[in-house]
N, C-alpha and C positions, 0 to 999 in steps of 0.2 A: 635834673627830674628831682624833685622834693624830698621827696619821701625817701629816696638814697642817699641822700647830701645830708639831711637830719639825721636817719639812723645812723651812719656811717660818725659824723661829728658827736653825737650823743656816748659812743663809744668811747670815743677819743678825750672828751670831757670827763666822762665817768673813768676813765684811767687815771688822768690828773689828779682828780679830785681824792679817788681811792688810796694812791701815794701821800697825798696831803691828809685826808682822813687818819692814816697807819702812824705817821710822824708825830700828826699832831695830838693823838691819841696818848702815845707812849709818852712823849714830852710832858703832856698836861699831868696826867698821873704820875710822874715822879718827880717833877717840879712841884707839883699842888696847885696847878693854874687850872683854877675851876673854867675859866673862858675856853682855852684851848680844850679840855675834856669836853664842854658843849661841843665848840666845833668841830673836833672827830666825831662826836655822837650827829650830830648833822653832816658830814661827809656823810654817813652809812646810808642816811635816809635820803640825801642827794643821790649817790649811787645808784639804790634801788628804783626812785623816780625814773632817771635815763637809762637805767636798764627796762623799765617799762615801756618809755618812748622809743627805745631802738629795736625791740620787740613787738611793737606795733605799727612800728613801719614796715617791718619785715612782713607781718601778718598783712599788710594792705597790698603790699608788691604782691603778694601770693594769689591773693584772692582778687584783685585785677588782673592778673595771669601777666605779667609784664616780664617778657620771655628776653629783655634784653637784659634783664640782670641774671647772669649767669646761675647760681643758685635756684630761681625761679625756674630757669630752663630745662636745667637739671633734674627737678622733682614734680613737675606740674604740667599739665596737657590743657588742651579745652575743654576733653572729654573727661576728665576727672570731677568726680561730685564733690561737694563745697568741704564735707566733711574729712575728706582725704585731703583735700586742697589746704586745710588748716592742718593734718596732722603732717603734712609736707615739711611743716614749721620745723621739725624736728627729726626729719627724715636723713638728713645729710650730717656732716662731721659739723658745720660750721654753724646750722641753727640748734643742733643738738647743744654746742656750749655753748651759745646765747639761751637758750632755757636753764641749764644749771646754772649760769650767771643771773637769769631771772628769777627764780626760786633760791639762790642764793642770799642774795641782795634783800630781798622780799624777807627772809626769815630773818637776817642779820637787823634791817630795818624795825621790827617786833621786837626783838630781844634786847637791842637798844635802848628802847622807847620803854620798855618792861622795868622800871627802876622802884627797886624795892631797900630796905635799910639794910639787909643781909646780902646786894650785891653791888652797894652803892661802890665799892672801891673796886669791883671787880668787873664793872662797867666799860671803865675806859681801855684794859686789855682787851675785853670781848670785842670792840668797836675795832680795835688794831687789827685783830686777827680775822675777822670777817674781810675787814678793807684789802688787808694782805691778801689773802686766799682770791677776792673779786677780783685785784689787782691781776693776777696771774690770768685770769681768765680771760678779763678784760686785753692783756697783752699778746696771748693768741690769739683775740678777735681782729686784733686791728692791725695783726702783723702779717700772720703766716693763713691765719683762716675768718675772713671776710666775707658774710655773708652778702655783702652790698658788691661785692666787683662786676663791670658791667660787660657786655660784650661788647663788639665793635658795631656791630647793628642788630636789629630786633627779628629775631630769623620768622616770628607768627606763629608757630608750634613749637611747642616745649616737648622732653624726651616723656614723663611723666614718671609717676611710681612705678618700682619693682611690684608685679603682680601680688607678690606676696606677702606684701606691706596691705595691700587693700584690703584689709581684715576690719572687723570691729575689734581687734585687741590692738591695731596699730593707734587706734584714737585713745585709749585707755592705759595699755602699759607703759610705753615709754615715759609719759609723765609723770604717773603713779612712781617709777622705779626714780626717778630725777628727784622728784622731793625729798626720796629717802637720802638717798646719795647728800644731797646738797644740805637738807637741815641737821645733819649728820655734822655740820660745820659745827653748830652751837654748844653741844657737848664736847668735843674740841679745843673750841675757844676759852670756853670755862675753866678746860682743864689747864690749859696755858695762863688762864689767867690766875688761878689759884698756885700755881706755881710760882709766876712773875711777883705774886703782894703774898707766899707764904702763907695763904688762907686756904690750907689743904684739908680742915676738918670736913665735917658732914652739911655745912652750911653747902657747899656747892653742888654738891649730889643731891640733896632733897631739891636745890631751885632747878635742875636740869634734869628730874624725871618726868616731865613732861614731855619737853625737846625731844628725850631718848626715846619714849614709850612712842611717840608718834613718828618719827622718824623710824623707828624698827616695824611699825606698823605699817606704813607705805613703803618699805622696802619688803617686805615680806609678803602682802599683798601685791605688789609688784611682780614679785619670781613667780607667786601664782599666777596670777594673770598671763603672765609670758608663757606657763608650762600650759596654762589653757588654748592660748592662740597658737603655739606650736603643734598640741594634738587634733587641733580643729583645721589646720590648713597646712600641713607642709606634709600629709599625705603617709606619714612612714609608720604608722601606729604607736607611738609613745607621743609623751610628756616632758621628758627629760633626755638629753642625748652625754650629758657630763662633755658639752662644749667648752672651750674656754671660757667663752662671753658668757657663757649660762652658770659656769664655776664662778665667775668674778662677782658678778652680783649676789651669789650662795654666802660668799665666805666673810665680806662683813656683813650678812646677817647673824651668821653662826655668833662673829665675834662679838655683835653688838648685842647677843642673846646673852653671851658669856655677863655683860658688861651688866645686863640688867640685874643678872642674881647677885655680883659684885655689890654691887651699890647698895642693895641691903643689909649687907654686912656693915658697911660703915656707917651706913645711917645707926644703927641699933648696937652695934657693938664698939664702934671707932675703930675696927680693923679694917685689911685691903687697901689701904691708901695709895701706895705703891700699885697695885693691880689695876685700880680705879681709875690711875693717869694712865698708866699704858693701855690698859683697853678702852679709853674714851679716844687716844693718839691711832690706836689701830684699825680702828671702826673707821675712823675717817680718812686715815691712809688705803686704807682696802677700796672704801669708794671712789678714792682716785686713782687707784690700781685699774678698776675695774674700770674707767674711761679712758687710761693709757691702752688697756689688754683691746679695748672696742676702736680708738683712734689710732694707736700707733702702727698696726698690721705687721707687727714683731711676732706675736704669736699668732698662729695660724687659727680661724675660725670662718666656720659659714656666715657668723655675725658681723664681723668686722668689717671696718673700711679698709682701703688698701693702704698698703707701707708709707706711714708719713714721719717727717722730723720731728712731729708735735710729741711723739712718743719719746723724744731723746730731753723734750723740756718736762714732760711729766714727770721722768725719771727724775732728772734734777729738783724738781719741786719736791717729791717725795723724799729725798735725801735730806734735804732743808728740814722738811717738816720734821722728821724724825731726828735729826741733830739738833736741831732747837729744844725741842721735848727734853733728848738725854742732857743735854747741857744742864736745864733747867730742873729737872731731875737729878742732876748729881748735885746742884748747888743748894738742895732744899731737901738733901738727903736722912737729915737729922728729923725736920719736920715730918717727914712722910713713914718713919719708921714708928712703929705700930706699940702703943704702948701695954697692951693686952695681949696675952699669948691663948693659943686656942685649949680650953679644957677638956677636950673631949674627944674621940672619934666618933661618939654618939651624941648630937648635937648637930642643930641645924648651922651652924657657920662652918661645920666640917662638910656638910654634905652639899652646901651653895659652894663652897673650894673644890669637891669634884665635879660638881655640873661645870664651873667653870672652866677647869681643867679640860674637861672632855669637849666642852664646846671648842675650846680654843684648838684643842689636840684635833678635832675633827678638820676646821678651819682650815691649821696647816699642812695636813695631808690632803685635802683639794688644794691649795695652794700650792703646794710640791707639785702634786700630776699636771696643775695647769703650767709650772714654769717647765719641766723638767724636759720637754721636746725640744724648747727651744735653747733651752742650756746644751742639752747633749748635740743639737746643732751649731751653736755657739763654738763651744770647745771640742770638739771631734768631727764635725762636719756629718754626721751621720743623721738621718731621716729615722727616729725614733715616734713612737706614737704609744700613749698610756690610753687603753681601754676601758669601758665600763666596769670590767671584772676587778680591777685596781681598784676601783672607788668603792664597790660594794663588798670587798674584802675589810674593808679600811671602815666605811661607814654603818656596816650593818653590827658588828661587835659594839663600835663605840654607842656608836645611835640608840642601841637597846640601853647599855649601861646607864647613859646619861637620862631616858624616859625611867629606867626605873627608880634612879636615886632623885628625880624629881617626883616621883609618887613617893616617895620614904618621907623627902624633905620636910613636907608640912608636919609629918606624923612628929618628929623631934623639937624638943626644947631647945631656946637659946640656952649657952652653957654649958646643960650635961642634963643627959635623958636617960633615966634607967632602963636595963634589956628587959624588964618584964613588961615594961610602959607599952617601949616599941613594940615585940610581939603580940600583945594585946593587940594594938591598932593594927597588926598586918594581917591579922587572924581571918578577917574576912574576907578582905581582896585577894590572899592569899588562897584560901578555901575555894572563891569563886575561881579562881585562875585554874587550878588544878582541874576542877571539874570540867571548864571549858576546854582546856586543853586534852583531856582524857576524852570527853565527847568527840572531837574533831579526831582524835585518832582513832576510835572506835568506828567514825562513821566511813574511815575510810581517805580521811583529807591529809595529803604529803604535800611537798617532803615535811621531813620534822622539825627543820629551822623554821619554815613557815607559821606551822603547828605551835612552837615555841613562841615565836614573835605575836600572833596572834593572843595567846596566852596572857604575854607581858602586857599587851593592852587592854586586855580583861583586870589586869591587877592594878593597873594605874589608874583606868577606869571606874573602878568598884572603889579605890582608895579616896579619887574627889568626892564621889559622892557619896563616902562614909562622912567627911568631913561637912559636906552638906549638911549631912541628917544630922550630923551630932548638934552642929548649933541651931539647927531648925528646930530640934526636938527639946533643945535647952531651953531656948528663947519659951516656946508654948510651954513649959513646965512655970516658967519664971515669972510670965505675964498672964497666962491665961487667954495671950490671945486667940482667935480661930488658926488653924493650920495655915488659910491661905494667907492671912493678915501674919503670922507670926513670920512666914518665909520672905514676902516682899519687906517686911520693915528689917529683917535680919541683911538682904543683899542689900539694903540700901540704906545699910548700919555701916558697912566697911565694904566701901568700891574696889579699895585696891586689893582687898586677899578674894573676895569673892569674883571680882572680876579674873584677877588673876588663875582663880580654878577655873573657868570658864576656857581661860587661853590652855590649861592643861588638858582640859576635854579636848580642843581643837587639836591639838596637837597628836593626841591618843589617837582623832579620827583620820587623821592625815595620816600617821604612820599606819595605821590598820587601810587604806585605800594605795598607799604605795606597796604594801605585803601582798594584797589582792592582785592587783594589775600586774605586779612585777612578775609574782609564779604563776598564774591561773592565766594566763592568755591565749588563745587559741588563732590559727591562720588556715585557713582553706582555700587557692587558687581554682574558679569554676571558669567552663567556657560557657555562656547562652547566647541561644537565639531569638530575638522577639516573639513574644506568646508561650516560649517555653516555662515551666515552673523545676524547682527542684528544692533537695531539704538539706539546710545546712545549718550544722551545729544546733539543731533543736528547730530551728526557722523554716517559713516556707517563703520561697524569693519567686517570683512570680515576674517574668520580663513584659514590662509595659511596652513602655516605647524609648526609639533613643533619636537625637537629634546630632546632624553634622551640621552646621552653619556659621558663615565669616560674619563678624562686626568689625564696628571703626579699630576696637582694640586687639583684637583676637580672634582665633579659628576654634571655635567652640563646637569639644564633642563631648556628649551629654548622655546616660542613661537611666531611666526611670524604674525602679521596682516597687511592685505593690510587696508589703511584708506582712506576713502572719503570725502566729504563734500558736498552738493548738488550735482551736474556735476563734480566736480572738485577733483581730484586724490592729496593727498597727500603724497602719499608715504606707504612705509614698517615703521612699527617698530616691534621690537624682544626685547621682556621682560622676564628676566629670574630671577631664583632662584635657586642657588648652594651650592652644600655642598662641604666645603673645608677640604681636609684632612689635613692639619695641625694644624687649630686650632679647627677641629671637632664641625663647625658652619653653620649654612645655612646663605648664604648673598646675598640680593635681586640686580639686576640691574634691574630699569626701563626702562620704555620707552619712552621718552619724544619728542614730537611735539610741537616746541614752536612758537609762534606767537607774535606779537604785543596787539590783543585785548586777546587771554588766551590759555593757552599751554594745549594739551590733555595729560597726564599722565597716563602710563598703570603700574599697578603693576600685577603679576604674584604670588597670593597667595599660590597654588597648582598645579600639572598637573601629573594624570594617565599615567599609562601605554598603556592608549589604546589612550590615546590624550585627554581627558575630562579635561579642562583647566577651572579655578577658577581665575576670574580676575576681579580688584578693577579699574576700570574707574573713575578718575576725572578729572576735570577741574580747574586750576589755571587762574583768568584773573590778566593782568595787571604784570606778574611776570616779564617779560621783560622786564619792564619800572625799575626795581630794577637794572639790569646790563646797561643799557642805562644812565640813574642817575650815576653809579657810574664811566661809562665811561667819561661824561661831568665832575663828579668831578676830575677824573684825570686829563684832559686837563685845567680847570678854576682853578685848584692848580699849576700846572705847569706855567701857563701863569701868575699867581702872581707872582711866584718866578723868573720867567725870567729875567734876567740882562740886561739893556739897555745901550748903548754905550753912552761914555760922549759927542758924538756929539750928540745922541739924547737929552740927559740929558739937554743942552744945548738950544738946540731948544726948548725943552718945556716949560724952564723958559722964552726964549725971547717969547713966545708965552703969 
């Protein structure tokens, strides 16, 4: 088969070119041979082209449903719809590694093609790092995890996707997450290049700002999309279970958030050089660690693949990454030393340092909780687990502290701030937080820690709005523009600042959603017969109809309810519990009626042949605010990334 041969040979040739590109780039830079440097750059582009070819071959084999290819047989069937056939590309270990390679190679090709005066000396080493990382994934793909292995004969039918993966989340969650993982290679590559050349000043951190924001955005949105997928598909009534695979995607996002805040200090004050090299490396290494958790099987997870020797290769690769960074850091320790001291605790750089420490601290705590069961099993032979209670005890105080520091940070000046100025800036946010907290307490809202959490969110929300308002009204006074014009021109004048404010608002909305949905969830189990009505948690449920029917893929059990609240009809909900032939397991399809205040969440626990249904009816307050916060996060980050024309930059400088 031509597609199999072309796809496999493309990987082998790409591996040879990647190794060559790494060597040529380093030699060309060290010996100052422009032809070798250019050859290394061309190698990165060639690897990207070959990754596209190999990926195209696998996609063709999936769409053609060529079941003689083992990967196609394992993940596709004749009755699988086309969108899920395409998503089967990354449903298995081999395809997901190829997707990692594809995104990495394309990002690397774009990075080495983006030549500017500030990065001319850095680009050869960036290309070398990209080629080295690509070579690692290519080695795995051509030796242990080839997606082009053939079966002795074509079985005519495939096993198909796990039914849990037949959800729209499968189409957009994994690619979004993998883009974040792969693109974080570029900031890491620039960190290594800065160490290799000794150019560890502010140039490289300014240059990678867009790359870092892009990777951070996709990783964050990917995490939220995964949470939404779990919420609508798994039927357990939650969106985050502190599973190791979930944790492993959150950890690099937390450290990446710390990195975004840390680079601001180096750009503005020339400080935190060591921090930035360390955080860029750790974020990338933790992205690789997330892949290790999913693919090794060494850490128990409902999302992980079976135990595989690939895990040991990922560990070896992580060791090499950290060892190279440490060695280069020791070599450049004098250049990395800061020439400026922290002037005051009441300064923006100190608040950013606290933010960085808080984010890294949370990430390390989650990492410890993720690794602890596996380490305990390896060292003592005991089966131990770390439950949600551990993460809540760690995450709640540290997260609240970080959110409050983020609110205070924009109120502080670089270098030194007067206490009086800070207190004046905190006055209105503090008053609003106290008033809101007291109002909740008087309204009977409990427990106390939730009230304090909501009050903290109000403090942050108000502080951001005050900053918006201060700049808006100041511009109105200075220019005489109308309020709408002044606002539009203000936020358009400084995309970075006001995009960052929107991101902070998004984080507050997310935090409020987490508090509300975690603390105030309710659950009631009921039994109903067709035609019966029942009042549950303020909702009126009428049993409309049920279905028990076999299909080609499953035995379907479904119950349809008419839902109303007061005199208002909320429509129909259909909850299902189906037995899938290909995996011989039950899969729950929940029914959800979303709302701004709360979601109505119905799970079908059992259905008798006479129509007697057992249902679990849950309410989940404020879950919708998670998705609203995610949308605002997307908009705010895009606004912070959005480039300004030279004309607008000149106008901004003139003002």
